[in-house]
N, CA, C and O atoms as a GROMACS GRO file, in nm:
protein
  272
    1MET      N    1  -1.338  -0.856  -1.547
    1MET     CA    2  -1.264  -0.864  -1.663
    1MET      C    3  -1.143  -0.945  -1.610
    1MET      O    4  -1.102  -0.936  -1.495
    2THR      N    5  -1.086  -1.033  -1.714
    2THR     CA    6  -0.971  -1.116  -1.696
    2THR      C    7  -0.915  -1.122  -1.832
    2THR      O    8  -0.975  -1.103  -1.938
    3PHE      N    9  -0.764  -1.158  -1.809
    3PHE     CA   10  -0.684  -1.169  -1.932
    3PHE      C   11  -0.621  -1.294  -1.921
    3PHE      O   12  -0.579  -1.332  -1.812
    4GLU      N   13  -0.609  -1.372  -2.033
    4GLU     CA   14  -0.547  -1.489  -2.050
    4GLU      C   15  -0.437  -1.454  -2.165
    4GLU      O   16  -0.456  -1.354  -2.234
    5SER      N   17  -0.328  -1.533  -2.184
    5SER     CA   18  -0.225  -1.542  -2.279
    5SER      C   19  -0.276  -1.615  -2.387
    5SER      O   20  -0.335  -1.721  -2.366
    6ASP      N   21  -0.261  -1.573  -2.496
    6ASP     CA   22  -0.266  -1.667  -2.640
    6ASP      C   23  -0.147  -1.764  -2.623
    6ASP      O   24  -0.034  -1.718  -2.614
    7PRO      N   25  -0.167  -1.895  -2.618
    7PRO     CA   26  -0.060  -1.984  -2.623
    7PRO      C   27   0.040  -1.974  -2.740
    7PRO      O   28   0.160  -1.995  -2.722
    8ALA      N   29  -0.013  -1.941  -2.861
    8ALA     CA   30   0.063  -1.932  -2.962
    8ALA      C   31   0.158  -1.809  -2.981
    8ALA      O   32   0.269  -1.815  -3.032
    9THR      N   33   0.096  -1.697  -2.933
    9THR     CA   34   0.177  -1.555  -2.954
    9THR      C   35   0.225  -1.503  -2.804
    9THR      O   36   0.320  -1.426  -2.795
   10GLY      N   37   0.161  -1.544  -2.700
   10GLY     CA   38   0.161  -1.474  -2.572
   10GLY      C   39   0.094  -1.352  -2.560
   10GLY      O   40   0.106  -1.286  -2.457
   11ALA      N   41   0.026  -1.315  -2.653
   11ALA     CA   42  -0.054  -1.183  -2.649
   11ALA      C   43  -0.179  -1.193  -2.549
   11ALA      O   44  -0.253  -1.291  -2.542
   12PRO      N   45  -0.190  -1.081  -2.477
   12PRO     CA   46  -0.312  -1.094  -2.382
   12PRO      C   47  -0.434  -1.120  -2.462
   12PRO      O   48  -0.439  -1.081  -2.579
   13ARG      N   49  -0.533  -1.184  -2.407
   13ARG     CA   50  -0.671  -1.181  -2.449
   13ARG      C   51  -0.780  -1.163  -2.344
   13ARG      O   52  -0.822  -1.250  -2.268
   14PRO      N   53  -0.819  -1.032  -2.354
   14PRO     CA   54  -0.910  -0.992  -2.249
   14PRO      C   55  -1.062  -1.049  -2.267
   14PRO      O   56  -1.115  -1.064  -2.377
   15ALA      N   57  -1.120  -1.078  -2.151
   15ALA     CA   58  -1.260  -1.131  -2.161
   15ALA      C   59  -1.333  -1.087  -2.033
   15ALA      O   60  -1.276  -1.072  -1.925
   16LEU      N   61  -1.469  -1.067  -2.056
   16LEU     CA   62  -1.569  -1.012  -1.952
   16LEU      C   63  -1.662  -1.109  -1.906
   16LEU      O   64  -1.717  -1.182  -1.990
   17LEU      N   65  -1.687  -1.120  -1.787
   17LEU     CA   66  -1.796  -1.207  -1.743
   17LEU      C   67  -1.934  -1.136  -1.765
   17LEU      O   68  -1.973  -1.035  -1.705
   18VAL      N   69  -1.995  -1.201  -1.852
   18VAL     CA   70  -2.139  -1.154  -1.916
   18VAL      C   71  -2.234  -1.182  -1.807
   18VAL      O   72  -2.299  -1.088  -1.760
   19ARG      N   73  -2.250  -1.310  -1.757
   19ARG     CA   74  -2.346  -1.358  -1.673
   19ARG      C   75  -2.279  -1.484  -1.596
   19ARG      O   76  -2.161  -1.508  -1.618
   20ARG      N   77  -2.345  -1.554  -1.516
   20ARG     CA   78  -2.312  -1.676  -1.453
   20ARG      C   79  -2.218  -1.766  -1.541
   20ARG      O   80  -2.275  -1.844  -1.618
   21GLY      N   81  -2.102  -1.765  -1.539
   21GLY     CA   82  -2.018  -1.871  -1.606
   21GLY      C   83  -1.999  -1.838  -1.757
   21GLY      O   84  -1.923  -1.911  -1.821
   22LEU      N   85  -2.064  -1.729  -1.822
   22LEU     CA   86  -2.042  -1.697  -1.941
   22LEU      C   87  -1.958  -1.582  -1.978
   22LEU      O   88  -1.992  -1.467  -1.951
   23TRP      N   89  -1.837  -1.616  -2.045
   23TRP     CA   90  -1.734  -1.519  -2.062
   23TRP      C   91  -1.738  -1.474  -2.199
   23TRP      O   92  -1.760  -1.560  -2.284
   24ALA      N   93  -1.719  -1.348  -2.239
   24ALA     CA   94  -1.717  -1.298  -2.367
   24ALA      C   95  -1.572  -1.230  -2.397
   24ALA      O   96  -1.532  -1.139  -2.324
   25ARG      N   97  -1.499  -1.272  -2.500
   25ARG     CA   98  -1.375  -1.221  -2.548
   25ARG      C   99  -1.401  -1.082  -2.605
   25ARG      O  100  -1.504  -1.059  -2.669
   26LEU      N  101  -1.306  -0.986  -2.582
   26LEU     CA  102  -1.313  -0.846  -2.633
   26LEU      C  103  -1.240  -0.853  -2.768
   26LEU      O  104  -1.146  -0.931  -2.780
   27SER      N  105  -1.272  -0.787  -2.858
   27SER     CA  106  -1.186  -0.761  -2.981
   27SER      C  107  -1.097  -0.665  -2.960
   27SER      O  108  -1.112  -0.581  -2.872
   28ARG      N  109  -1.004  -0.670  -3.034
   28ARG     CA  110  -0.873  -0.588  -3.009
   28ARG      C  111  -0.925  -0.430  -3.026
   28ARG      O  112  -0.884  -0.353  -2.940
   29PRO      N  113  -0.999  -0.384  -3.116
   29PRO     CA  114  -1.051  -0.250  -3.111
   29PRO      C  115  -1.129  -0.205  -2.996
   29PRO      O  116  -1.118  -0.090  -2.952
   30VAL      N  117  -1.217  -0.302  -2.939
   30VAL     CA  118  -1.277  -0.268  -2.820
   30VAL      C  119  -1.188  -0.251  -2.695
   30VAL      O  120  -1.216  -0.165  -2.611
   31PHE      N  121  -1.085  -0.330  -2.684
   31PHE     CA  122  -0.975  -0.337  -2.589
   31PHE      C  123  -0.922  -0.209  -2.601
   31PHE      O  124  -0.905  -0.147  -2.496
   32TYR      N  125  -0.884  -0.145  -2.730
   32TYR     CA  126  -0.776  -0.037  -2.740
   32TYR      C  127  -0.888   0.082  -2.697
   32TYR      O  128  -0.844   0.169  -2.621
   33GLU      N  129  -1.010   0.093  -2.733
   33GLU     CA  130  -1.098   0.177  -2.690
   33GLU      C  131  -1.093   0.193  -2.524
   33GLU      O  132  -1.078   0.304  -2.474
   34LEU      N  133  -1.105   0.090  -2.456
   34LEU     CA  134  -1.107   0.094  -2.320
   34LEU      C  135  -0.969   0.138  -2.262
   34LEU      O  136  -0.959   0.201  -2.157
   35ALA      N  137  -0.867   0.101  -2.336
   35ALA     CA  138  -0.736   0.158  -2.273
   35ALA      C  139  -0.729   0.306  -2.298
   35ALA      O  140  -0.667   0.373  -2.216
   36THR      N  141  -0.787   0.365  -2.404
   36THR     CA  142  -0.790   0.528  -2.394
   36THR      C  143  -0.875   0.583  -2.287
   36THR      O  144  -0.852   0.691  -2.232
   37LEU      N  145  -0.985   0.498  -2.255
   37LEU     CA  146  -1.068   0.561  -2.137
   37LEU      C  147  -1.007   0.525  -1.998
   37LEU      O  148  -1.065   0.564  -1.897
   38ALA      N  149  -0.893   0.450  -1.990
   38ALA     CA  150  -0.847   0.412  -1.872
   38ALA      C  151  -0.783   0.523  -1.803
   38ALA      O  152  -0.739   0.620  -1.866
   39LEU      N  153  -0.775   0.513  -1.659
   39LEU     CA  154  -0.705   0.598  -1.568
   39LEU      C  155  -0.600   0.538  -1.493
   39LEU      O  156  -0.616   0.422  -1.456
   40GLU      N  157  -0.487   0.604  -1.464
   40GLU     CA  158  -0.376   0.541  -1.394
   40GLU      C  159  -0.422   0.545  -1.231
   40GLU      O  160  -0.467   0.647  -1.178
   41ALA      N  161  -0.404   0.421  -1.165
   41ALA     CA  162  -0.409   0.421  -1.039
   41ALA      C  163  -0.281   0.381  -0.965
   41ALA      O  164  -0.206   0.300  -1.020
   42LEU      N  165  -0.249   0.429  -0.849
   42LEU     CA  166  -0.130   0.419  -0.780
   42LEU      C  167  -0.136   0.360  -0.661
   42LEU      O  168  -0.102   0.428  -0.564
   43PRO      N  169  -0.179   0.225  -0.641
   43PRO     CA  170  -0.187   0.142  -0.524
   43PRO      C  171  -0.026   0.123  -0.476
   43PRO      O  172   0.065   0.143  -0.558
   44PRO      N  173  -0.004   0.091  -0.362
   44PRO     CA  174   0.119   0.085  -0.299
   44PRO      C  175   0.223  -0.004  -0.378
   44PRO      O  176   0.197  -0.123  -0.366
   45GLY      N  177   0.336   0.023  -0.457
   45GLY     CA  178   0.419  -0.059  -0.505
   45GLY      C  179   0.399  -0.085  -0.666
   45GLY      O  180   0.483  -0.155  -0.722
   46GLU      N  181   0.303  -0.037  -0.732
   46GLU     CA  182   0.261  -0.070  -0.861
   46GLU      C  183   0.184   0.033  -0.915
   46GLU      O  184   0.114   0.099  -0.837
   47SER      N  185   0.185   0.062  -1.048
   47SER     CA  186   0.086   0.147  -1.118
   47SER      C  187   0.012   0.067  -1.218
   47SER      O  188   0.070  -0.007  -1.297
   48THR      N  189  -0.120   0.082  -1.211
   48THR     CA  190  -0.212   0.002  -1.282
   48THR      C  191  -0.306   0.092  -1.378
   48THR      O  192  -0.330   0.208  -1.342
   49LEU      N  193  -0.354   0.049  -1.487
   49LEU     CA  194  -0.461   0.114  -1.550
   49LEU      C  195  -0.588   0.054  -1.529
   49LEU      O  196  -0.605  -0.068  -1.533
   50GLU      N  197  -0.691   0.149  -1.503
   50GLU     CA  198  -0.824   0.094  -1.464
   50GLU      C  199  -0.938   0.167  -1.533
   50GLU      O  200  -0.925   0.281  -1.578
   51VAL      N  201  -1.048   0.098  -1.540
   51VAL     CA  202  -1.170   0.157  -1.602
   51VAL      C  203  -1.264   0.158  -1.495
   51VAL      O  204  -1.263   0.064  -1.416
   52TRP      N  205  -1.362   0.272  -1.478
   52TRP     CA  206  -1.463   0.262  -1.384
   52TRP      C  207  -1.601   0.259  -1.455
   52TRP      O  208  -1.623   0.329  -1.553
   53SER      N  209  -1.681   0.187  -1.409
   53SER     CA  210  -1.834   0.202  -1.451
   53SER      C  211  -1.925   0.162  -1.349
   53SER      O  212  -1.908   0.060  -1.281
   54ALA      N  213  -2.039   0.256  -1.336
   54ALA     CA  214  -2.148   0.237  -1.234
   54ALA      C  215  -2.062   0.208  -1.100
   54ALA      O  216  -2.103   0.116  -1.030
   55GLY      N  217  -1.955   0.275  -1.062
   55GLY     CA  218  -1.913   0.267  -0.932
   55GLY      C  219  -1.819   0.134  -0.926
   55GLY      O  220  -1.756   0.108  -0.823
   56HIS      N  221  -1.813   0.069  -1.015
   56HIS     CA  222  -1.721  -0.043  -1.022
   56HIS      C  223  -1.582  -0.027  -1.094
   56HIS      O  224  -1.574   0.031  -1.202
   57ARG      N  225  -1.474  -0.079  -1.031
   57ARG     CA  226  -1.348  -0.073  -1.071
   57ARG      C  227  -1.298  -0.196  -1.163
   57ARG      O  228  -1.306  -0.311  -1.120
   58PHE      N  229  -1.249  -0.168  -1.283
   58PHE     CA  230  -1.215  -0.281  -1.349
   58PHE      C  231  -1.072  -0.274  -1.396
   58PHE      O  232  -1.048  -0.207  -1.497
   59PRO      N  233  -0.979  -0.334  -1.334
   59PRO     CA  234  -0.836  -0.315  -1.367
   59PRO      C  235  -0.797  -0.380  -1.508
   59PRO      O  236  -0.836  -0.489  -1.549
   60LEU      N  237  -0.716  -0.294  -1.571
   60LEU     CA  238  -0.668  -0.338  -1.711
   60LEU      C  239  -0.530  -0.413  -1.696
   60LEU      O  240  -0.499  -0.500  -1.778
   61GLY      N  241  -0.459  -0.383  -1.606
   61GLY     CA  242  -0.320  -0.448  -1.585
   61GLY      C  243  -0.215  -0.331  -1.550
   61GLY      O  244  -0.232  -0.209  -1.552
   62ALA      N  245  -0.107  -0.401  -1.520
   62ALA     CA  246   0.012  -0.318  -1.462
   62ALA      C  247   0.062  -0.237  -1.590
   62ALA      O  248   0.045  -0.276  -1.705
   63ILE      N  249   0.127  -0.117  -1.554
   63ILE     CA  250   0.185  -0.039  -1.648
   63ILE      C  251   0.332  -0.077  -1.638
   63ILE      O  252   0.394  -0.084  -1.532
   64ASP      N  253   0.383  -0.104  -1.767
   64ASP     CA  254   0.519  -0.133  -1.771
   64ASP      C  255   0.605  -0.019  -1.805
   64ASP      O  256   0.616   0.020  -1.921
   65ASP      N  257   0.675   0.043  -1.696
   65ASP     CA  258   0.742   0.151  -1.695
   65ASP      C  259   0.877   0.142  -1.812
   65ASP      O  260   0.909   0.235  -1.886
   66SER      N  261   0.932   0.031  -1.809
   66SER     CA  262   1.049  -0.011  -1.899
   66SER      C  263   1.023  -0.010  -2.039
   66SER      O  264   1.115  -0.009  -2.121
   67ALA      N  265   0.881  -0.009  -2.077
   67ALA     CA  266   0.858  -0.002  -2.223
   67ALA      C  267   0.845   0.160  -2.277
   67ALA      O  268   0.828   0.187  -2.396
   68VAL      N  269   0.855   0.251  -2.180
   68VAL     CA  270   0.833   0.378  -2.226
   68VAL      C  271   0.981   0.442  -2.268
   68VAL      O  272   0.989   0.556  -2.313
   0.00000   0.00000   0.00000
């Protein structure tokens, strides 16, 4: 999974690698569903949200504590 910024709005645009070189963008509802399933990970120095599937970790991004 990767995130790009929308050049017009700066909003994140999540995408998944489907197969060799083919990326699929996630719709906003799908991304929000993933966010509800995410777990907080605490690597040294930062907190991130991540989703696990079939033993693989997919980071969703850093948690911005200043927004709380």
